[in-house]
Structure formats: C-alpha cells, structure tokens
C-alpha positions in Angstrom: 0.1 0.0 0.0 1.1 3.8 -0.5 -0.9 5.8 1.2 -0.3 9.9 0.7 1.0 11.9 3.3 -1.8 14.0 3.5 -4.1 11.0 4.1 -2.2 9.3 6.8 -5.2 10.4 10.2 -7.8 9.4 8.1 -7.4 5.9 6.6 -6.0 2.5 8.0 -3.6 0.1 6.2 -6.1 -2.0 5.8 -9.0 0.1 3.7 -5.7 1.6 2.2 -5.1 -1.2 0.7 -8.7 -1.6 -0.9 -8.4 1.6 -2.4 -4.9 1.7 -3.6 -4.5 2.0 -7.3 -3.5 -1.3 -7.8 -6.5 -2.8 -5.7 -9.3 0.0 -7.6 -7.7 -1.2 -11.1 -7.7 -5.3 -11.0 -11.2 -4.8 -9.5 -12.2 -2.5 -12.8 -10.6 -5.4 -14.9 -12.6 -8.3 -12.6 -15.8 -6.4 -13.5 -15.0 -6.8 -17.1 -13.8 -10.2 -16.9 -16.8 -11.6 -14.8 -18.6 -10.0 -17.5 -17.2 -12.1 -20.4 -17.4 -15.5 -18.4 -21.3 -14.4 -17.5 -22.0 -13.8 -21.0 -19.9 -16.8 -22.3 -21.8 -19.1 -19.8 -25.1 -18.3 -21.5 -24.1 -18.5 -25.0 -24.0 -14.4 -25.3 -20.3 -14.4 -26.4 -17.6 -17.7 -27.0 -16.4 -19.3 -24.8 -12.5 -18.8 -26.0 -13.2 -15.0 -26.4 -14.1 -14.9 -22.5 -10.7 -16.9 -21.8 -8.5 -14.3 -23.5 -10.9 -11.5 -22.0 -9.9 -13.1 -18.5 -6.4 -13.7 -18.9 -5.7 -10.4 -20.2 -7.5 -8.7 -17.1 -4.4 -9.1 -14.3 -3.6 -4.9 -13.4 0.4 -5.7 -14.0 1.4 -3.9 -16.9 -1.3 -1.2 -17.0 -0.5 1.9 -16.4 -2.9 3.4 -13.5 -1.1 7.5 -13.7 -2.1 7.0 -17.8 -5.6 5.5 -17.4 -6.5 8.2 -14.4 -4.9 10.7 -17.0 -7.2 9.6 -20.1 -10.1 9.0 -17.8 -10.2 13.2 -17.6 -10.9 13.5 -21.1 -14.1 10.6 -21.0 -15.1 11.9 -17.2 -15.1 8.5 -17.0 -12.4 5.2 -15.9 -14.1 2.7 -18.0 -13.4 4.1 -21.7 -9.5 4.5 -21.4 -9.8 0.6 -19.1 -11.8 -1.0 -21.8 -9.5 0.7 -24.7 -6.2 -0.7 -22.6 -7.7 -3.9 -22.1 -9.1 -4.5 -25.4 -5.3 -3.7 -27.3 -3.9 -6.4 -24.9 -6.5 -9.1 -25.7 -6.2 -7.9 -29.4 -2.4 -8.6 -29.4 -3.2 -12.4 -28.4 -6.6 -13.3 -29.5 -8.0 -10.2 -32.2 -11.5 -12.1 -32.3 -11.7 -12.3 -28.3 -11.1 -8.3 -28.5 -14.4 -7.4 -30.1 -16.3 -8.7 -27.2 -14.7 -6.8 -24.7 -17.3 -5.2 -22.5 -19.8 -6.4 -24.8 -23.4 -5.0 -24.1 -22.2 -2.7 -21.4 -21.4 0.8 -20.7 -19.0 2.8 -18.9 -20.9 3.2 -15.4 -22.2 -0.7 -15.6 -18.7 -1.3 -14.7 -17.5 1.4 -12.3 -20.9 1.0 -10.3 -20.1 -2.6 -10.4 -16.4 -2.2 -9.2 -17.7 0.2 -6.6 -19.7 -2.4 -5.0 -17.0 -5.2 -4.9 -14.7 -2.3 -3.0 -17.6 -1.3 -0.3 -18.3 -5.7 0.2 -14.8 -5.8 1.2 -14.6 -2.3 3.3 -18.0 -3.8 4.7 -15.5 -6.6 6.1 -12.9 -4.9 7.7 -15.4 -2.2 9.5 -17.2 -5.4 10.8 -14.1 -7.1 12.5 -13.3 -3.6 14.1 -16.5 -3.0 15.1 -16.8 -5.8 17.0 -13.8 -5.6 18.7 -14.4 -2.5 19.7 -18.1 -3.3 21.2 -16.4 -5.9 23.5 -13.9 -3.4 24.8 -16.5 -1.3 25.6 -19.2 -4.0 27.2 -15.5 -4.9 29.4 -15.4 -1.3 30.2 -19.1 -1.1 31.2 -19.0 -4.1 33.6 -15.7 -3.7 34.9 -16.6 -0.1 35.9 -20.8 -0.6 37.1 -20.1 0.5 40.6 -17.4 2.6 39.8 -19.2 6.3 40.7 -18.6 9.3 39.2 -19.3 13.1 38.3 -21.9 13.5 35.7 -21.6 16.6 33.6 -24.0 18.7 31.7 -22.9 22.0 30.1 -19.5 21.0 31.0 -20.6 21.7 34.9 -21.0 19.2 37.8 -24.3 17.4 38.0 -25.6 14.8 40.1 -22.9 11.8 40.3 -23.4 8.8 37.4 -21.4 5.5 36.9 -18.5 5.0 34.4 -20.3 2.0 33.9 -23.5 3.5 32.6 -21.3 6.2 30.5 -19.7 3.1 28.8 -22.7 1.5 28.5 -24.2 4.6 26.5 -21.2 4.6 24.1 -21.9 1.2 23.6 -25.7 1.3 22.8 -25.5 4.3 20.7 -22.4 2.6 18.9 -24.4 -0.9 18.1 -27.1 1.1 16.7 -25.2 3.0 14.5 -23.6 0.1 12.9 -26.8 -1.6 12.5 -27.7 0.9 9.8 -24.3 1.0 8.6 -24.4 -3.1 8.0 -28.0 -2.4 6.2 -26.5 0.1 3.7 -23.2 -2.0 3.6 -25.1 -5.1 1.9 -27.7 -3.2 0.3 -25.2 -0.6 -1.9 -23.0 -3.3 -2.9 -24.9 -4.8 -6.1 -24.2 -5.6 -9.6 -25.2 -2.8 -12.1 -25.7 -4.1 -15.7 -27.9 -1.9 -17.5 -26.2 -1.0 -20.7 -26.5 2.7 -23.0 -30.5 3.3 -21.2 -30.9 0.9 -18.7 -32.6 -1.6 -20.7 -30.2 -4.0 -21.1 -31.1 -4.5 -24.8 -27.8 -4.6 -26.3 -27.8 -8.3 -24.5 -31.7 -9.0 -25.9 -33.1 -11.9 -24.2 -30.1 -12.2 -21.5 -30.1 -9.4 -20.1 -31.5 -10.5 -17.1 -29.5 -13.8 -16.8 -26.4 -12.0 -17.8 -26.7 -9.2 -14.7 -27.3 -12.6 -12.5 -24.7 -14.5 -13.2 -22.2 -11.5 -13.1 -23.4 -11.3 -9.7 -22.7 -14.7 -9.2 -19.2 -14.3 -10.3 -18.2 -11.1 -8.1 -20.2 -12.4 -5.0 -23.0 -9.8 -5.2 -26.6 -9.4 -5.5 -28.6 -8.1 -8.4 -30.6 -5.1 -8.5 -34.6 -5.5 -9.0 -33.6 -3.4 -11.8 -30.5 -1.4 -13.3 -29.8 2.2 -11.3 -27.8 4.3 -13.2 -29.3 7.2 -12.1 -31.0 5.8 -8.9 -28.5 6.6 -6.3 -30.3 6.4 -2.7 -28.1 3.5 -1.8 -24.5 4.5 -1.9 -25.7 7.9 -0.3 -27.5 5.8 2.5 -24.6 3.9 3.3 -22.1 7.4 3.4 -24.7 8.9 5.8 -24.8 5.8 7.8 -21.0 6.4 8.0 -22.1 9.8 9.4 -23.8 8.8 11.8 -21.7 6.1 13.4 -18.5 8.0 13.0 -20.4 10.9 15.0 -21.3 8.5 17.6 -17.4 7.0 17.7 -16.8 10.9 17.7 -18.7 11.6 20.9 -17.1 8.8 22.8 -13.8 10.9 21.6 -14.8 14.1 22.4 -15.9 12.1 26.1 -12.7 10.6 27.1 -10.3 13.9 25.5 -12.4 15.7 28.1 -11.8 13.6 30.9 -8.1 13.3 30.0 -7.7 16.9 30.8 -5.3 17.5 33.7 -7.7 19.5 35.6 -10.0 16.1 35.8 -7.7 13.4 34.9 -10.3 10.5 35.1 -9.1 8.2 32.6 -6.0 8.0 30.7 -5.6 6.6 26.7 -1.8 5.1 26.0 -1.6 8.4 24.3 1.0 10.1 22.4 3.8 12.8 22.9 4.5 15.9 22.3 7.2 17.4 19.9 8.0 20.0 22.1 6.9 19.4 25.9 8.1 15.9 27.2 5.5 15.7 30.0 2.7 15.9 27.4 0.7 12.2 27.0 -1.9 13.4 24.3 -5.3 11.9 23.3 -4.0 11.2 19.9 -6.3 7.8 19.4 -9.0 10.0 20.3 -7.6 13.1 18.3 -7.4 11.0 15.3 -10.9 9.8 15.4 -12.0 13.4 15.6 -10.3 14.3 12.8 -11.8 11.1 10.5 -15.2 11.5 11.8 -15.3 15.6 11.2 -14.8 14.8 7.4 -18.2 12.8 7.2 -20.6 15.5 7.5 -19.4 16.8 4.5 -19.4 13.6 2.5 -23.1 12.7 3.5 -23.9 16.1 2.3 -22.4 15.5 -1.2 -24.2 11.9 -1.6 -26.8 13.8 -0.6 -26.8 16.7 -3.3 -26.2 13.7 -6.0 -29.1 12.3 -5.5 -31.0 14.6 -7.4 -29.6 13.1 -11.3 -30.9 14.2 -15.1 -33.2 11.3 -16.3 -31.5 8.1 -17.2 -27.7 8.9 -17.1 -26.5 11.8 -14.7 -24.0 14.8 -15.8 -21.4 15.1 -12.8 -23.3 13.4 -10.1 -22.5 10.3 -10.1 -18.5 11.4 -11.3 -18.3 12.6 -7.9 -19.4 9.9 -6.2 -16.0 7.4 -6.2 -13.8 9.5 -3.8 -16.3 11.1 -1.8 -17.4 6.7 -1.0 -13.8 6.0 -0.8 -13.1 8.9 1.9 -16.2 8.0 3.7 -15.2 4.4 4.4 -11.9 5.0 5.1 -12.7 7.9 7.5 -15.2 5.9 9.4 -12.9 3.2 9.4 -9.9 5.4 11.0 -12.3 6.6 13.5 -13.3 3.1 14.4 -9.9 1.7 14.2 -8.7 4.4 16.6 -11.6 4.0 19.5 -10.7 0.6 19.4 -7.0 1.5 19.9 -8.0 3.7 22.6 -10.6 1.1 24.8 -8.3 -1.5 24.5 -5.5 0.3 26.4 -8.0 3.0 28.3 -6.8 3.4 32.1 -9.0 4.7 34.3 -9.2 6.2 37.9 -11.8 5.4 40.1 -9.9 7.7 42.9 -9.7 10.1 40.9 -13.1 10.1 39.3 -14.0 9.7 43.5 -11.5 13.0 44.1 -13.5 15.6 42.0 -17.1 14.3 42.8 -15.9 14.9 46.7 -14.4 18.4 45.3 -17.5 19.6 44.7 -18.2 20.0 48.7 -21.8 18.1 48.2 -23.6 20.8 45.8 -24.2 18.1 42.9 -26.9 17.0 45.8 -28.6 20.4 45.8 -31.5 19.1 43.8 -31.6 16.1 45.8 -31.6 18.1 49.2 -34.4 20.7 47.2 -36.3 17.4 46.1 -36.5 16.2 49.7 -37.7 19.1 51.3 -40.9 19.6 48.3 -43.1 17.7 49.9 -43.3 19.6 53.2 -42.1 23.3 52.1 -43.3 23.4 48.3 -40.7 23.8 45.3 -40.4 27.6 45.8 -39.6 27.9 49.6 -37.3 24.4 49.0 -35.3 26.1 46.4 -34.9 29.0 48.5 -33.9 27.3 51.5 -31.4 25.2 49.3 -29.8 28.3 47.9 -29.2 29.6 51.2 -27.4 26.4 52.0 -25.5 26.5 49.0 -24.1 30.2 49.8 -23.2 28.9 53.3 -21.3 26.2 52.2 -19.2 28.0 50.1 -18.8 30.8 52.0 -17.9 28.8 55.1 -15.7 26.2 53.0 -17.9 23.6 54.1 -20.0 20.6 52.8 -23.7 21.2 51.3 -24.7 18.1 53.6 -23.2 20.1 56.5 -24.9 23.3 55.7 -28.3 21.7 55.3 -27.1 19.8 59.0 -27.0 23.4 60.2 -30.0 25.3 59.2 -32.6 24.7 61.4 -35.6 25.1 59.0 -33.6 22.4 56.3 -32.3 19.9 59.3 -35.8 20.2 61.3 -38.0 18.8 58.0 -35.2 16.0 56.7 -34.9 12.8 58.6 -32.5 11.6 60.1 -31.3 8.8 57.2 -31.9 12.1 54.7 -29.5 14.3 56.3 -26.7 11.4 57.3 -27.0 10.2 53.2 -27.3 13.2 51.5 -23.7 13.4 50.8 -23.7 9.4 49.5 -23.4 9.3 45.9 -24.9 6.1 46.0 -27.8 6.9 47.5 -28.6 9.3 44.3 -27.8 7.0 41.8 -31.2 5.9 40.7 -31.5 2.9 38.5 -28.2 3.6 36.8 -27.5 -0.2 37.3 -30.7 -1.0 35.8 -30.1 1.3 32.9 -26.7 0.2 32.6 -27.9 -3.5 31.8 -31.3 -2.2 29.7 -28.4 -0.5 27.0 -25.9 -3.5 27.4 -29.3 -5.4 26.7 -30.6 -3.1 23.7 -27.9 -4.5 21.0 -26.7 -8.0 20.9 -22.8 -8.4 21.7 -20.8 -7.6 18.6 -20.0 -10.4 16.0 -17.1 -10.1 13.0 -18.9 -12.0 11.0 -21.2 -10.9 8.2 -23.9 -11.9 6.2 
C-alpha cells in the first residue's frame, strides 16, 4: 500500500489497501472479466473470447497514471480502461477483442467495481466494530459500580457511574452500526443496464447475464439497473456519517476526561514534539479528525441524489472519491477508538475525588426534592440556595450546611440528613439502565452475512 502523507490520519492500512490504485484497477478488470464469463456461460459470446479476456484482465502492466490522465478526457475511468484491455486482448486473440465490454456501458463497470470495494470494506469495518463493542462491554461491566460526576453543559451534575457512561457509548455504537451494516449490504450490488438502462444490447439474456455477473463477483443483483438512482450509495455514506459521529462523541468524552484538571481516564496516547511531560489523547484526536470529514461527504452524496433522467452529468462521477473517503475515514475513526478503549486506564479514585471536590453541591437537587413535599418547590429551592451560599462562604459541605440549617434540618429525616452526600443514595436505577443499554444490542460479531 502507498498511503499519501496527507491521508495518514484518515485511513487505515486495510482500507488503504482496498482503495490502492493497484487494487482498484484489478477490481475494474475483474468486473470486465466476470462480465465476459457470465456472457459466455449463456452463449452470448464465445467461450474462447471469455477465456482470452480473463487472461488479459490482470492489473500488472497497466499504467494507472496514464488511465487516470485519460479518464479526465472521457469523464470516466471505464473508457480508457476498456481501450487498454481491448488492446491487450487483441495482441493474443483479435477475435476475442471484439467482445470486450460487450453490451455494457461505462457506468456499469464503475458502479459494479465500487460495489465490490464496498463489500470488502464492510468486512474490515465489521471486524473492528466487533472488537470495539467487546471492549466497551468489558469496560461497562468492570466499572458498573465506579461512581463519577455527571456533567451537563460541561459543569458538575449529580453522580453517575462510568459503567453507565460506557454502556451508553456501546448502545449508540451498536444502533448506528446496524444502519451501516444494512446500508453496506444494500449498496453492494451489481450494476448492469447497458446504454440506457434497458439491457437492450443483450437481448433476451440481459437479466440472466446480470444474475451470473453477480454470482461471479459475489454480489446480489438489483431489481433493475440503477444508473440514476443513487439512494443506496447515499444511504451508506449517511450511515457512516452517523456512526463516525458516535465514535466522535466517545472520543470527545474521553479526551475531556483526560484533561489534567480532570484526570479520570487516560489512553495510551502520544507525546509532544516540544513538551516531554505531555501524554496527548492521540487516538481520540485521530477519531475526531476522521469523523469531521463525514458530514461534508454525506452532504455531497445527498446533493447527488438529484440526477438527470437515465444518466447524470457530474453527480455520479463525484461519488467515487466521496465513497472511498467516507469508508476510509469511518474506518480510521473506528480503528483509533478500538485502540483507545483497549488500552484505556480508568482512575476510580480520581473520579471520587472530583466528585468530593464539589463539597456536595451536586446533591442540591436531592436536598430540594426532599424538602418539596413539606415546603413546596419555591420555598425548598430558596432554602437550599441559602445552604449552598453558606457552604461556599464557610468552606463546608452542602450536607453540613443543610444539617446546620434550622428549617431544613427540622423537616429532613435522620437518614436523609446523613445520606445526603452519599453518591450511591442518588444514583437512581443507574445499574438497571446500564444493563438495559447493554441488552439493547447483542454482543457484536465480526461475522457477516
């Protein structure tokens, strides 16, 4: 694989290999060869022609740079590719050369090749998703009882557990993955329609050729050619954008929890070129950088749904780099977060210390709710705010301020007064919620249908 330096943070080795020039070129040639074999099996072209085309359809010896340059003149990669393949076949079998690309149009080859590439990417993503989901389940179970601050609008809120937070990541990840998986399988389909999408050039054999082409490539056929119906590709990129956004949310949370002032978790991280003391959230940063690309790519695909008649000018030609970038960026974010969660260090003591550093202010809601039945909401809020002010002024905990407040102390029970600053007394059904989130999605599997 040759990764461009500018793409280093937004692809992976496995996905970069799939979209490497040599790989893409071979897939395009595989489609041409599979088309010839499918047609020969039905008697549309001679068996000898299919054999000659298949022998010639090997990327070795084709110049990807020349093909790319020539593609700019025809606005499609297929035209220079077919010309080069025909020339190669003609050198060994001039008769067979007549049957190269028989009955197909350029978009048939390009779309079917992209479908093959999508199918390959799906298996890579599925493997990494399964690994990440397993790490999150383990984190959640391991820290089911690890109490930490909840944070709303980046400020301290009543307590939660790290197990519940990790379960929330897991459930969102699995929900969004189910969309990616459905879209991936739906998008990876044979395209064979001929010049105007009617298969007229193949006569009575058109539908059978399409089915056999799919069998050759391991792809299902669509119900009809879809040259100007791009909803499947758009749905895939949109699903990737949502999935990458979920990964980005996880990365944002972890990077914030890694801040020195918080210090509750730590990824293996990277160093700094200038500051030897730093341990940066490098995995989270990579995930956030990759995820930032997806909304724009999804918007491009959605814009491209508006296409002219049976073949568009410009819209589908824009898809190839967009789909490739979307799949690679999704994979980069996924790979990064898989590594982050696998090596994440969680510091329960620091979580508890940060909770206690609020001196119980985060239990103000609980104190108010305990007083509401007797005092009403307005009066209860007023008295709790008085206790908060005293706690801040005197440097004591809210619980001590409440116990020293004559009116509040009188209406609260002994048990409530003594448990006011116990985080476990104000977790609600957090553990039930955690288990529900984990149960809402099955354990992930790297296997794919």
